C-alpha positions in Angstrom: 23.9 80.1 16.7 24.8 79.1 20.1 27.6 80.4 22.4 29.0 78.6 25.6 30.3 80.1 28.4 31.7 79.3 31.8 29.0 80.0 34.4 31.2 79.8 37.7 33.4 82.3 36.2 30.4 84.5 35.5 29.2 84.0 39.0 32.8 85.3 40.1 32.8 88.4 38.4 29.1 89.1 39.5 30.6 88.8 43.2 32.9 91.5 42.5 32.6 95.1 43.1 32.6 97.6 40.1 36.0 98.9 40.9 37.3 95.3 41.4 36.1 94.4 37.8 37.4 97.7 36.5 40.8 96.5 37.9 40.5 93.2 37.0 39.1 93.0 33.2 39.2 96.6 32.0 41.5 97.7 29.6 41.4 101.5 28.9 43.5 101.5 25.7 41.5 98.5 24.2 39.2 99.3 20.9 36.6 97.8 19.3 37.1 96.4 15.9 35.5 99.3 14.5 38.5 101.2 16.1 36.0 102.9 19.1 37.2 103.0 22.5 35.2 101.5 25.2 33.4 103.7 28.2 33.7 101.6 31.3 30.5 103.0 33.0 28.6 101.8 29.8 30.6 98.7 29.5 30.2 97.7 33.0 26.3 97.9 32.8 26.3 95.5 29.8 28.6 93.2 31.1 26.9 92.6 34.4 23.6 92.4 32.8 25.2 89.8 30.3 26.9 88.0 33.0 23.2 87.7 35.1 21.7 86.4 31.5 24.4 83.7 31.0 24.0 82.8 34.7 20.2 82.4 34.1 20.7 80.4 30.9 23.3 78.4 32.6 26.2 79.6 30.0 24.2 78.4 27.0 23.3 81.6 25.0 21.4 82.1 21.9 22.9 84.7 19.4 21.6 86.2 16.4 23.8 88.6 14.0 22.8 91.2 11.8 24.4 94.1 9.2 25.2 97.2 10.0 22.7 99.8 9.8 21.2 100.5 6.3 23.4 97.9 4.8 22.6 94.4 3.5 26.2 93.1 3.2 29.5 93.6 5.1 30.3 92.8 8.7 27.9 91.1 10.8 27.1 92.2 14.4 25.8 90.5 17.2 22.0 92.0 18.1 22.7 91.9 21.8 25.7 91.6 23.8 27.8 88.6 23.3 31.3 86.9 23.2 32.0 89.5 20.0 31.8 92.3 22.1 34.0 91.4 25.1 37.3 92.7 25.7 40.2 90.1 24.8 40.9 89.6 28.6 37.4 89.1 29.6 36.8 87.2 26.6 39.5 84.7 27.6 38.4 84.3 31.3 34.5 83.7 30.0 34.6 81.6 27.2 34.0 77.7 28.0 37.6 75.9 27.9 36.8 74.0 24.9 36.7 77.2 22.5 39.1 77.7 19.7 39.8 81.3 18.5 40.8 81.2 14.8 42.0 84.3 13.3 42.6 85.4 9.8 46.2 86.7 9.6 46.2 90.3 8.6 42.8 90.3 7.2 42.2 94.0 5.7 45.8 94.5 4.4 45.7 91.3 2.5 41.8 91.9 1.1 43.1 95.2 0.0 45.8 93.6 -1.9 43.7 91.0 -3.2 41.6 93.8 -4.7 44.7 95.4 -6.1 45.9 92.2 -8.0 42.4 91.5 -9.0 42.1 95.1 -10.6 45.9 95.1 -11.7 46.9 98.2 -9.4 50.4 98.8 -8.5 50.9 98.5 -4.7 54.4 97.5 -3.8 54.4 99.2 -0.2 51.4 97.5 0.6 52.4 94.2 -0.9 55.9 94.7 1.3 53.8 95.1 4.3 51.6 92.0 3.8 54.9 89.8 2.9 56.9 91.3 5.9 54.4 92.9 8.5 56.3 92.0 11.7 59.8 93.4 10.1 58.1 96.3 8.7 56.5 97.2 12.0 59.7 96.7 14.1 61.9 98.3 11.4 59.5 101.3 11.4 58.5 101.4 14.7 54.8 101.3 14.0 52.1 99.4 15.4 49.3 97.3 13.7 46.7 100.0 14.8 48.6 102.8 13.1 48.5 100.8 9.6 45.0 100.5 10.1 44.1 104.0 11.0 46.0 105.0 7.9 43.9 102.4 5.5 40.7 104.1 7.1 41.6 107.7 7.0 41.4 110.0 4.0 43.7 112.3 5.3 46.0 110.6 7.7 48.7 112.8 9.4 52.0 111.3 10.4 56.0 112.1 10.5 57.0 108.4 9.9 58.6 108.4 6.5 57.5 104.7 5.8 53.9 105.2 6.6 53.8 109.0 4.6 54.9 106.7 1.4 52.2 104.1 2.4 49.4 106.7 2.6 50.5 108.1 -0.5 49.9 104.5 -2.2 46.8 104.3 -0.5 45.1 107.3 -2.0 45.6 105.9 -5.4 44.6 102.6 -4.3 41.3 103.5 -3.0 40.4 106.0 -5.7 41.2 103.4 -8.5 39.4 100.6 -6.7 36.2 102.9 -6.5 36.3 103.5 -10.2 35.7 99.9 -10.4 33.5 99.3 -7.5 30.3 101.4 -7.1 29.9 102.1 -3.2 28.0 104.4 -0.9 28.2 105.9 2.4 27.0 108.5 4.8 30.6 109.2 6.3 31.5 113.1 5.2 34.7 113.0 7.4 36.5 110.0 5.3 34.0 109.2 2.5 36.6 107.7 0.5 38.0 105.3 3.0 34.8 104.5 4.6 33.6 103.0 1.2 37.1 101.1 1.1 36.5 99.8 4.7 32.8 98.8 3.7 34.1 96.7 0.6 36.9 95.1 2.7 34.1 94.3 5.6 32.1 92.9 2.7 35.0 90.7 1.5 35.8 89.8 5.0 32.2 88.5 5.7 32.2 86.5 2.1 35.7 84.8 3.5 34.3 83.9 7.1 31.0 82.7 5.6 32.8 80.3 3.3 35.1 79.0 6.2 32.0 78.3 8.0 30.4 76.8 5.1 33.0 74.2 4.5 34.5 73.5 7.9 31.9 73.9 10.7 29.5 71.2 11.4 27.3 72.6 14.3 25.7 76.0 15.4 28.1 76.7 18.1 30.4 79.1 17.2 30.8 82.9 17.5 31.7 85.6 14.6 34.7 87.6 15.4 35.0 90.0 12.4 38.2 88.7 10.7 38.0 85.5 12.6 35.7 83.0 14.5 35.7 81.0 17.6 34.2 77.3 17.9 34.2 74.0 19.9 35.6 72.3 16.6 39.1 71.9 16.2 39.9 72.9 12.8 43.1 72.2 10.5 44.7 75.3 9.6 46.5 74.1 6.7 42.9 73.2 5.3 41.8 76.8 6.3 44.6 78.3 4.4 43.5 76.4 1.4 40.1 77.5 1.6 41.3 81.0 1.6 43.9 80.8 -0.6 42.8 82.7 -3.5 42.3 85.8 -1.2 45.8 85.3 0.2 44.6 85.0 3.8 46.3 82.7 6.1 45.3 81.4 9.5 46.3 81.2 13.2 44.8 79.7 16.4 45.0 82.5 19.1 46.1 81.4 22.4 43.4 81.9 25.1 43.9 84.8 27.3 44.7 83.5 30.9 45.4 87.0 32.5 42.1 86.8 34.7 42.5 84.2 37.4 40.0 83.1 39.6 41.1 82.4 43.5 41.1 78.7 43.3 39.2 78.5 46.8 36.5 81.0 45.7 33.0 79.3 45.7 29.8 81.4 44.7 27.2 82.0 47.3 24.6 80.2 45.2 26.8 77.4 44.8 27.7 77.0 48.2 23.7 77.4 49.1 23.4 74.7 46.3 26.1 72.5 47.6 24.6 72.8 50.8 21.1 71.9 49.5 22.1 69.1 47.8 24.1 67.6 50.8 20.8 68.3 52.8 18.7 66.5 50.4 21.0 63.7 50.4 21.1 63.6 54.1 17.1 63.8 54.1 16.9 60.5 51.9 19.2 58.6 54.1 17.3 59.8 57.1 14.1 59.1 55.4 15.1 55.6 54.9 15.6 55.0 58.3 12.7 56.9 59.5 10.2 55.0 57.0 11.1 51.8 58.8 9.2 52.8 62.0 7.1 55.6 60.6 4.5 56.1 57.8 1.5 58.1 56.8 -2.2 56.4 56.6 -5.3 57.6 54.4 -7.8 56.1 56.5 -8.0 56.6 59.3 -6.2 59.9 58.2 -3.0 60.1 60.6 0.3 58.4 61.1 2.1 55.3 62.6 5.0 55.1 64.7 6.7 52.3 66.1 6.9 52.4 69.7 8.8 49.4 71.5 7.2 46.2 69.7 3.9 48.1 68.1 3.1 50.6 65.7 0.9 53.4 67.5 -1.5 55.5 65.7 -1.0 59.4 66.1 -3.0 62.2 64.7 -1.1 65.2 62.5 -0.2 67.7 65.7 0.9 64.7 68.0 2.8 63.3 65.5 4.8 66.5 64.8 5.5 66.8 68.6 6.8 63.1 69.1 9.2 63.7 66.2 10.1 67.7 66.7 13.6 66.9 67.7 14.6 65.6 64.4 17.8 67.0 62.5 17.7 70.6 61.1 18.1 70.5 57.2 18.5 73.2 54.6 15.1 73.2 52.5 15.4 74.1 48.6 14.8 77.5 49.1 17.9 77.5 51.5 15.8 78.0 54.7 16.4 75.7 57.6 13.6 73.0 58.2 13.2 70.3 60.6 13.3 66.7 59.0 9.9 65.9 60.3 8.4 69.3 58.2 10.1 68.3 55.3 8.9 64.6 55.3 5.3 65.8 55.9 5.6 67.8 53.0 7.2 64.8 50.9 4.6 63.7 48.4 6.6 60.6 48.0 6.6 59.5 51.7 5.8 56.0 52.7 1.8 56.0 52.5 -0.6 53.1 53.0 -4.4 53.5 52.0 -5.5 51.9 55.3 -4.5 49.7 58.4 -5.5 45.9 59.1 -5.0 43.8 61.8 -4.1 40.1 60.4 -1.7 38.1 62.8 -0.1 35.1 61.4 2.5 32.2 62.1 2.1 29.2 59.9 -0.2 30.7 57.7 1.1 33.9 56.0 -1.7 36.8 55.1 -2.1 37.6 51.6 0.0 40.5 50.3 -1.6 44.1 49.8 0.7 46.9 49.5 -1.9 49.3 50.1 -2.7 47.9 53.8 -0.5 48.1 56.5 -0.7 45.2 58.6 -0.5 46.2 62.3 0.9 42.7 63.3 4.1 42.1 64.6 5.3 38.5 64.1 5.6 36.6 67.3 8.9 37.3 69.3 9.8 33.8 69.9 9.5 32.5 66.1 13.0 34.3 65.8 14.7 31.5 67.1 13.7 27.8 68.6 14.2 27.0 72.0 13.8 23.4 73.3 10.6 23.3 75.7 11.5 22.4 79.3 9.4 19.2 79.6 9.4 19.3 83.6 8.2 22.8 83.6 5.4 21.9 81.0 4.5 18.7 82.9 4.6 20.3 86.4 3.2 23.5 86.0 1.9 24.5 82.3 0.0 21.3 81.9 -1.0 20.8 85.8 -2.5 24.5 85.7 -4.6 23.8 82.7 -5.5 20.4 84.2 -6.9 22.1 87.3 -8.7 24.7 85.7 -10.6 22.2 83.4 -11.9 20.7 86.8 -9.8 17.6 86.0 -11.8 16.6 83.2 -9.4 15.1 80.4 -11.7 16.3 77.7 -11.8 19.7 78.7 -8.2 19.5 79.5 -6.9 18.0 76.1 -9.3 20.6 74.3 -7.8 23.6 76.2 -4.2 22.8 75.5 -5.3 22.6 71.5 -7.1 25.9 72.1 -4.0 27.4 73.1 -2.0 25.8 70.6 -4.6 27.1 68.0 -4.3 30.7 69.0 -0.3 30.6 68.5 -0.3 28.7 65.4 -3.3 30.0 63.7 -3.8 33.5 65.1 -5.2 34.5 61.5 -8.1 31.8 61.4 -11.4 33.3 63.2 -12.3 31.3 66.5 -15.8 31.9 67.6 -15.3 29.9 70.9 -15.3 32.0 74.3 -13.5 30.3 77.1 -15.3 30.8 80.6 -13.1 30.3 83.4 -15.0 29.7 86.7 -14.2 28.9 90.3 -15.9 28.8 93.5 -12.6 30.4 95.2 -9.9 32.7 94.1 -6.1 31.9 93.3 -6.8 29.2 91.4 -4.7 30.2 88.4 -7.2 31.9 85.9 -5.2 35.0 85.7 -1.9 33.1 85.5 -3.1 31.3 82.4 -3.8 34.3 80.4 -0.6 35.8 81.8 1.5 32.9 80.3 -0.5 33.5 76.8 0.4 37.2 77.3 4.1 36.5 77.9 4.3 33.7 75.0 2.9 36.4 72.4 5.6 39.0 74.0 3.5 41.9 72.9 1.0 43.9 75.4 -0.7 45.2 72.5 -2.2 41.7 71.6 -3.8 41.4 74.8 -5.9 43.1 77.5 -7.4 42.2 81.0 -10.3 44.2 82.3 -13.3 44.0 84.4 -15.2 46.7 82.5 -16.6 45.4 79.3 -17.8 49.0 78.2 -13.8 49.3 77.0 -14.7 46.3 74.4 -18.2 46.7 74.2 -18.9 50.3 74.7 -19.2 53.3 72.1 -15.5 54.0 72.1 -13.5 50.7 72.0 -10.1 51.4 71.1 -8.7 48.7 73.6 -10.7 46.6 71.2 -7.7 46.9 68.2 -5.1 44.6 67.5 -6.1 42.0 70.1 -5.5 38.3 69.8 -7.2 37.7 73.6 -9.6 39.5 75.8 -9.6 38.8 79.6 -13.1 40.0 81.2 -13.0 39.7 85.0 -15.6 39.2 87.5 -18.8 38.9 85.2 -21.6 38.7 87.6 -25.2 37.3 86.3 -26.5 40.7 85.4 -23.5 41.4 83.1 -23.9 37.8 81.5 -27.7 39.1 80.5 -26.8 42.3 79.5 -23.7 41.5 77.4 -25.1 38.3 76.1 -25.9 39.4 72.4 -22.3 41.5 72.3 -20.8 38.4 73.4 -22.2 36.4 70.4 -21.5 39.2 68.2 -17.8 39.9 69.3 -17.2 35.9 68.7 -18.8 35.6 65.2 -18.3 39.2 63.8 -15.4 38.7 60.9 -14.5 42.6 61.4 -14.8 44.8 64.3 -15.4 48.7 64.0 -12.6 50.4 66.1 -14.0 53.8 67.3 -11.6 56.0 69.0 -12.3 59.6 70.2 -11.8 62.4 67.6 -10.7 59.6 65.1 -12.7 58.6 62.3 -13.8 54.8 62.8 -12.3 52.2 60.7 -13.0 48.3 60.3 -10.2 45.8 61.0 -10.5 41.9 61.1 -11.8 40.4 64.3 -9.6 37.8 65.4 -9.8 37.9 69.1 -10.4 35.2 71.4 -12.7 36.0 74.2 -11.6 34.6 77.9 -14.0 35.3 80.7 -13.0 34.6 84.5 -15.1 34.9 87.2 -16.0 33.8 90.6 -19.8 34.0 90.1 -22.1 31.0 89.5 -23.4 32.6 86.2 -20.8 35.0 84.3 -22.8 34.0 80.9 -26.1 32.4 79.6 -25.8 29.2 78.1 -28.4 27.5 76.1 -28.8 23.8 75.3 -27.8 24.2 71.8 -24.5 26.7 72.5 -21.4 26.0 70.4 -20.0 29.3 71.7 -19.0 29.1 75.5 -16.4 26.5 76.7 -17.4 26.3 80.3 -14.4 25.5 82.7 -15.1 25.1 86.5 -11.7 24.8 88.0 -10.7 22.3 91.0 -9.7 24.0 94.4 -6.5 21.9 94.4 -3.9 24.9 93.5 -5.9 27.4 95.8 -3.1 29.9 97.4 -0.5 27.0 96.2 2.2 30.0 96.9 5.1 27.6 96.1 3.4 26.5 92.8 2.6 30.0 91.8 6.1 31.2 92.4 7.8 28.7 90.1 5.2 29.0 87.7 5.6 33.0 87.5 9.5 32.3 87.6 9.4 30.0 84.5 7.1 32.2 82.4 9.0 35.5 83.3 12.1 33.6 82.2 12.7 34.4 78.6 14.4 31.0 77.6 11.7 29.0 79.5 8.5 31.2 78.2 10.2 30.7 74.7 10.1 27.0 75.1 6.4 26.9 76.3 5.8 28.8 73.3 7.5 26.2 71.0 5.5 23.6 72.9 2.2 24.8 71.7 3.4 25.8 68.6 4.2 22.2 67.8 0.9 20.7 69.1 -0.5 18.6 66.5 -3.8 20.3 65.6 -4.8 18.1 62.5 -7.9 17.1 63.8 -8.9 20.1 66.1 -11.9 21.9 65.4 -12.6 24.5 68.1 -16.4 24.5 67.5 -16.4 20.8 68.9 -16.9 22.0 72.6 -16.5 19.5 75.2 -19.8 19.2 77.2 -18.2 19.8 80.8 -20.1 19.3 84.2 -20.3 22.9 84.8 -21.6 23.7 81.3 -24.3 20.8 81.4 -25.5 22.3 85.1 -25.4 25.7 83.6 -27.6 24.5 80.3 -30.0 23.2 83.1 -30.2 26.0 85.1 -30.9 28.3 81.8 -33.8 26.5 81.1 -37.1 28.1 81.2 -38.9 26.8 84.5 -41.8 25.3 82.8 -39.1 22.6 80.6 -37.5 21.9 84.0 -40.9 21.4 85.5 -42.2 19.1 82.8 -38.8 17.2 82.7 -38.8 16.9 86.5 -42.9 15.8 86.1 -42.7 13.1 83.8 -39.6 11.3 85.1 -41.4 10.6 88.4 -42.2 6.9 88.9 -45.5 7.4 90.5 -46.7 11.2 90.4 -49.6 11.8 93.0 -52.9 12.8 91.7 -52.3 11.6 88.1 -54.4 8.9 86.1 -52.0 6.7 84.4 -53.0 4.5 81.4 -50.6 3.0 79.1 -48.5 6.0 77.9 -51.2 8.5 78.7 -51.3 10.7 81.7 -54.1 12.7 82.7 -53.9 15.4 85.6 -56.9 18.1 86.6 -55.8 21.4 85.5 -56.0 22.6 89.1 -53.6 20.1 90.1 -50.9 20.8 87.5 -51.2 24.3 88.5 -50.6 23.7 92.0 -47.7 21.3 91.5 -46.1 24.1 89.2 -46.5 26.9 91.7 -45.1 24.6 94.5 -41.9 23.9 91.8 -41.2 27.5 91.8 -41.4 27.6 95.5 -39.2 24.8 96.2 -36.7 26.1 93.7 -36.4 29.6 94.9 -38.2 30.8 92.0 -40.7 33.8 91.7 -44.4 32.2 91.3 -46.3 35.7 91.4 -48.3 36.1 88.1 -48.9 32.1 87.4 -52.4 32.0 86.4 -54.3 29.4 84.7 -54.7 31.0 81.6 -50.8 31.7 81.1 -50.2 28.1 82.1 -52.8 26.8 79.6 -51.2 29.0 76.7 -47.8 27.5 77.5 -48.8 24.0 77.8 -50.8 24.0 74.9 -47.9 24.9 72.7 -46.4 21.1 73.0 -48.1 18.6 70.4 -48.0 16.1 73.3 -50.2 18.0 75.7 -54.2 18.3 74.8 -57.1 19.7 77.5 -60.5 18.6 77.9 -62.9 17.3 80.2 -61.6 14.0 81.9 -62.2 11.6 84.9 -59.1 11.7 86.8 -60.3 9.5 89.7 -63.8 8.3 90.3 -65.7 11.6 90.6 -66.8 13.8 87.9 -65.1 14.8 84.7 -63.0 17.9 85.1 -60.9 20.2 82.9 -57.8 18.1 82.7 -54.8 17.7 80.6 -53.9 14.8 78.6 -50.0 14.4 78.5 -48.6 11.9 76.0 -45.8 11.1 78.1 -43.0 9.3 76.2 -43.8 11.8 73.2 -43.3 14.8 75.5 -40.3 13.1 76.9 -38.8 12.6 73.3 -39.8 16.3 72.4 -37.8 17.6 75.8 -35.0 15.4 75.3 -34.5 16.4 71.6 -34.8 20.1 72.5 -33.4 20.2 75.9 -31.2 17.2 76.5 -31.2 16.1 80.3 -30.7 12.5 81.9 -32.6 10.1 80.2 -34.7 7.6 82.1 -33.8 4.2 82.1 -36.7 2.7 83.8 -40.2 4.1 83.2 -42.8 2.1 84.6 -45.3 1.2 81.8 -46.5 -2.0 83.3 -50.3 -3.0 82.9 -50.7 -0.4 80.0 -50.8 -0.8 76.4 -49.0 2.2 74.5 -51.6 4.3 72.8 -54.7 3.3 74.7 -56.9 6.4 75.4 -58.3 7.2 78.6 -62.3 7.3 78.9 -63.2 10.9 79.4 -67.1 10.3 80.4 
């Protein structure tokens, strides 16, 4: 069976001192149902333990009952301290408010009268008492307790006339009943009354059990000897009908309300619970706001925090320091704890598996809840601003046109290149823009500054003259970059970083390696700009599809008025927003970044980067009437000594190092061409010598295909038949 108690009331009593409990709840005159007095010290120890147990079980107590020792019937007693053992004032204070206390009126006298009638025993005084108990007690100045004591005593002494008469009648009744019913007892002081009491308790339990069986529908009730307590509301008339044969009638006792708890009292634990609950609610609100700008990342292991318009990576200790001033809360153990420490311990804090950088504009990135995209949308996408056409034409387009050397094809390409960067930052662009000039102050930095201002996020770009920041072992500055500008690249740097330029412009991912942080991969979507006043900032091959080579005019050199107005515009939010939307709306339908314009400067660099032997041969075979060469149709013959001499002179004339040129090395290089053979031949009227036979047109076509150069419009072939061999005799 179960019992329900008011936990808050239990906590209130536990908060009181022993003396306060005694003054509040203890009744020194109270007796148990078996007539025994309560010893306060013992009772206090029992109720204190009981109250703690009730609190521990949140007021929901399991109760078991058993018969008295050595008995198999009779009254049932709770096996542990329970409601049954509580004094009436304490019971009224502790039981749950939904309890009803149903009492069998005058139970033992009525049961005794029932037995007298059953065995046809005369009992006028008992019957008078049962029929008019209140009147008898008042008239003869008696208490119920005195009557019950007389019933449970073999030799009750009294001076009360009515009570003497009652005791005399009881002696006869008890003996006659025991003649009818066999019963044993261990009570040597009152053996007769003890046996009768057992019989009455046995019948009492029979009556209570009958009520339980017929009227109760759940297990939440308490046996109270001559009554019971239950959550159910019972019909008194139906109870009376159930026990009519025993002459037992029922009443519902009012709940004792003598003990009153102060209305403003709160248990320390409840206060703490309320404080913890409030703190937890506060934590959830703070967490919701905090996680808009902060989260945990598993790879690389650490935390991300929004600072300004960007998310910045922090390791554990630095992240805690950054947020050490967060509010002080109450932890679940009641101890104070900073919000940041509670959040760090939170298993459900906002978490991503890894990071990636996937910028977007007109094409949204694929959704992935496990990966955090560190890209923050372009600021000027929030609101459309009409471009200032005059500023665009007079400053933006003019700057780009001059940086492109006034070449229209390159100018149109660069406008779309910049637009492609703004509209489709998510698309890989393998083309690197090389901005060259003979003088400083032409506006190379101004162009990239305009692009930076359009993106409105300093993390998306970097300008540096140190390639190690991007290509070195540690490259944190390469992270989250849409545009990188390398300044003042020399010929030496061009050679040293050629392969790295190629890799960074073609690789789909890049490994970001920060000191003391695990390296991680991210999308490589950077556009590389190289700004230089050197003649050879990069190495360009004839088949190059990577470098956009621009050579600026000098028209804007140190044009202070132009650049003052230009910077005034790009620093103004409305103007630069209009520039952004100008590029954001350029039609890119047919634009393909790899279709790089062949600018004059690129053509020149391609020629300069050809191997000396190639440029020598190109120069040689395009001569109209070269000296010391025997020509017949398309076949030219030149002695090995003469070609070596010409090759060395070519090096000297072009400032190249001629040391190390040998006949053997030159022979090996020349014979790699299918159109050149070597053998003995007559070059002039003298004897045959070692000579090279050059099929001029075939060699020209080969060189033009692999190393394009200005085609010959007039090659003198008059007097020769194509394919005619030279006599080598």
